[in-house]
N, C-alpha and C positions, 0 to 999 in steps of 0.2 A: 579333516583339514591337514594338508601336508605343507611342509616347509620347502619353499622353492626360492633360494637366494637370488636367482636371476630376475625375479620380479622386482627387486630393489633398484635395478637399473633400467627397467622398462618404464619409460616416461608415460606411456599411455595407461599402463596399469596403475601407476602411482596417482594419476589424475582420476581415473574412473573408480578406483578402489577406495577413494577418500572423498565421497560425495558431500560429507558433512564439513570438510575443510579443516581437519585436525592439524595437518601440516602447516597450512597458512596461519592457523591460530597459534601454533608454537612459534612460528616466525615473527608473530606480532609481540613477542615478549618484551622487546626493547621499547616499543611504543607504550606498552602497558606500564612499564616502570615510570616513564615520563608522565603519563596521564595520571597514574596513581599518586605521584608526588604532587603534581599540580592540583589535583582535586583535593588532596589532603590540606594543602596550604590554603586553598580557597574556602575550605570548611572551617578555617580558623581553629585548628586544633590547639593552638597556643592557649585557648581559653581553659583547657584542662588544668593548667597550672594555677588557675584561680582557686582551685579546691585544695591546693597544697599537694605534697607527695603522698600517694596512697600507701596504705600498709602492705597491700599485695595487688597484683594484677592477675585477673582471670580472663583468659581468652576463650570464648565459647564458640564452637563451630563444629561442623561435621565434614568428612571427606576432604576435598581440596581446600575448603575454606579453613578448616582447623589447622592446616599446616602453617597458616599465617602466625599462629601462636608459637609453634615450634621455631619458626624462623626468628620471631621476635626474641625469644629466650636465648637463642644462639647468638644473635647480634649483640644483645646486652651483655651476655657472657657471665662467667662465674663471679665477676666483681660486682654484680647487681646488689644494691642495698636492700632489696626486697624480693620475695618469691614471685616468679612468673609461671603460672600454671595454665596448661591447655586443657580445656574441659570438653570432652566428647560425650555428652550425656544430656538427659532431660532435666537433671536435678542439680541445683546449685549446692555445693557443700555447706554444711551447717555453720562452718567457721566464717564464711564470707558475710561481711556486714557493711555498715554505712561508711567505714573508713577505707573501703576497697574500691578499685576500679574494675569494672567488668566491660570487656570489649567483645561485643557480639558481632560475629562475622558470618555473613551468608550471601553468597553470590546471587542467589535467586531472591533473597529477602523473604523467603517463605519456609525455610527449613524448620520443621516443627520442634525439634530439640532445641535449636537456638532461640526460637521465639519463646519457648517455655522458660529458658534460663534468663532471657532478657526481661521477661515479665516479673520473675522472682527477684531479679536485681533491683528493679524499680520499687517493688513492694518493701524491700529491705533497706531502701534508702542509699543504695550504692551509687557511685558515679557511673553513668553508663555512656559508652561510646559505641555507636553502631556503624558498621561498614557493610555496604551491600548495594543492590540495585535501587534506583529511585522509584518512588511511588509504590512501595511494597508494605506488607504488614510490619516488617522490622522498622522501617522508617516511621510508620505510624506510632509504634510503641515509643520510639525515641522522641518524636515530636510531642506526644502527649506528656512525656516526662520532662520536657524542656532540656533534653539531652543533646549532645553533639552527634550529628550524623554525617557520614561521608558518602554521598551518592555516587558510586563509581559506575561507569557505563559498561557493565558486563554484557557480553553476548555469548550465545552458545552455552556449552557446558561450563559449570563453575570451575572445574579442574583446569580449564584452558585460560582462566583468568587469574591465575595464582598471584601475579605481581600487582595487578590492580587491587587485590584484596590484602596483600602483605605489606605494601609500602606504607599505607596510612597508619597502622599500629607502630611502625618504626618512627614515623614523624611524630606521633603522639609521645613515644618514649623520649625522643629528643627534646620535646617541649617540656617534659617533666625532668629534664636533665639526668636521665638515667643512662644515656648513651651519647657520645659525641659523634655527631654526623657532620663531618667537615664539608665545606663547600665543594661541590662537584662530585660527591660520592655517587649519587643516583645517576648522574650522566655517565660516569665511568662504568657503572653496572650496565646501563643501557647500551653503551658502545661495545662492551664485551659480548653482550647477547647478540648484537648486530653482526659482529665478526663470526660468532658461532653459527648464526643463521646462514651466513654466506658459505661457510665450510660444510654445513649440513644440508644445503639446498638439494632438492630432488635431482637436479641435473648433474650433481657431483657424483662421480662413480664410487662404488663401494670401497675400492682400495685406497681412496684418499678422503673418504667421507667418514668422520668419526662417529656420527650417529648410526650410519649403516653398519660400520664395523662392529660397534658394540651390539647391535641387533643380531649380527651373525654370530657373535660370541655366545649370546644368550640363547639362541635358538636350539631346540632339541636338548636342552639341559634343564636341571632343577637349580635355579640360581639362589645362592646364599649370599646376600649382599650386606657387607659390613661397612660401617663408618669408623674412622680412627679418631674422631673428635666429635664434640656435640654438633658442630657445623656440618661435618661430613656425614654424621649419622642422620641429620635431617634430610640430606640429599639421598641417602640410602633408603630411608623410609618412603620418601616421595617416589623414588624409582619403583619400589615394590607396589605402591598404590597405582602408579601409572601403568605398570605392567598388567595389573589386574583390570583396570578400567579400559585402557586402550587396546591391549592385546588379548585380554581375557586369559591371562597367563599367570599361573601361581609362582610366587617367589617368597623367600624368607628374609626378614630384616634382622640385623644385629648391630650391636655397637661394642667396640673394644673399650675396656677390657672384659666386659660382661660376657661377650660371646665366647671368650676363651674358657668360660666356666661351664658351658653346656653345649653350645652349637658345634664347637670344634670336634666333639666326639663323633659327629656324623662322618668325619673323614675316614672312620673305620667301619662305617655301616654299609648296608646293601646298596644304597644309591651312589656310593663312591666306587663300586666295582665296575670294571669294564671287561667285557668278554672279547678279546682280540680275535677270536675265531668265529664270532657271530657273523651271519650273513648281513645283517643290518645293525647299525649301532643303536643301542637303546638310550633312553634319556638318563643321563648321569649327573651327579652333582657338579656344579661349577662354583668356585669361590670367587666372588667379586669384591674387591677391597677398594673403597674410596678413601684416598689419603688426603690429609690436611697438613699444612706446614706447621700448625700449632698443635703438635701432639705432645702428650706427657712422655717423658723419656722412657718410662716403663711400658707405655702403650706402643712406642716405636719398637721396643724389643719384642713385645708380644706379636705385633704385626709381622715382623720379619720372621719370627719363629713359626708362626702359623702358616705363612706362605711357603716356607721351606717344607713344613710337614705335608702340606697339600701336594707340592710338587714331587716329594719323595713317594707319595702314594699314587702318583699319576692322575691326580685330580686336576682338571683344567683350571687355570687361574687367569683372572683379568684384574689388573691393577691400574687405577686411574688416579691422577693427582690434581687437586684443585689449583686453579690459577687466581692470582690476585693478592692484594695486601689486606684489605678489610674483610672481615668474616662474611659480609653480605656479598662481596665480589666472588669470594671463593665458593660460597653456596650456589650462587647463580651459575657459575661455570659448570658445576656438577649437575645441578638440577636441569639446566638447559639441555645438556648432553643426554641425560636420562629421558627427558621428554621426547626428544627426537628418536632415541633408540626404541622406546616403547611403541611409538607410532610406526616406525619402519618394521618392527617385529610383527605388528598386526598385519601390515600390508604384505609382508613376506609369507604369511599364512593365509593371505587372501581374506582377511577379516576387516570389516569396516571399523575403524578405530573410534568413531564418535558415539554410536548408540550404546546404551547400557541397559538392555532389555530386562536382564535379571533384576537390576535395582528398581527399575520401573514397575516390574511385576510385584516385587515385595511391597513397595509403597501402595500399590493398588489393593493387594490382599489385606493389608492391615487397616486400610481405610474403609473396608466394608463393614 
């Protein structure tokens, strides 16, 4: 597979190379925000308040569904009066009990790890909230337990339904008075994603298209992607996941200040070296920093020092800044851009971004 950047401005290739419609799925993000909010309201998530405030919230999910938990924790923020934990596992921790809320998120409604955790939550007497496709085993578990279920109309790959799955837990947190969600927040997020969709549309050429530009930065590199705040770190992790699933491309995730205690050392390693006399450029490290306006002052100093260090060593750098006032707006601006970039990166390598045959094969092998 070879990287050919001219493919990104070949409209015929972008259409034929994306038969599963990943680009249109990313462009539907704004509609997903609105639908996720409407579906959550219709599911009467305010009923969760009848149980009182939980001792803790555990969000169970895998892959793209699990990021709903990370988004929830970042939206609620450090001022949360309780822990919010994302669980990517088959097993509910021993400390989780009847005073806790378990939110089971599965786009397909069939994810075996999530079903296992939801079943355990019911047995322990936890309050359960399910979010996923209608008419699925997850909904059956919730219905049998008389739990609240949000039947979101997912289509295609779960990772393309991020906002359908992520908005209901935020609505639930607002019902529990864990976060203030002012009127119009979700509409503002939807409109910002619509604006991004317009700027990243396939017909927009690479030099003005931020999604294609980021893909060109990432191509032929080993991306080390850092977030400078919890919200930006969620976007960094999401980008790493999308690069793997869409572009089948490896990348490294980090969060400041932690990344400055180990990953920064790679700036002195073999992947940071560039041979200016080589006939062809090899894959070298690229530092990608996702910035947030709400950075700890010391994190700002670390970010600036790390970027200077990289530039002094001739390590390519990409720096992106989140837009918006609310943490959800800022995450959406970075996540949306990363979703487009990962899709365009796949298409630049002539890779169909939708199928994930290796994941399908692993599932088939363990089911035998």
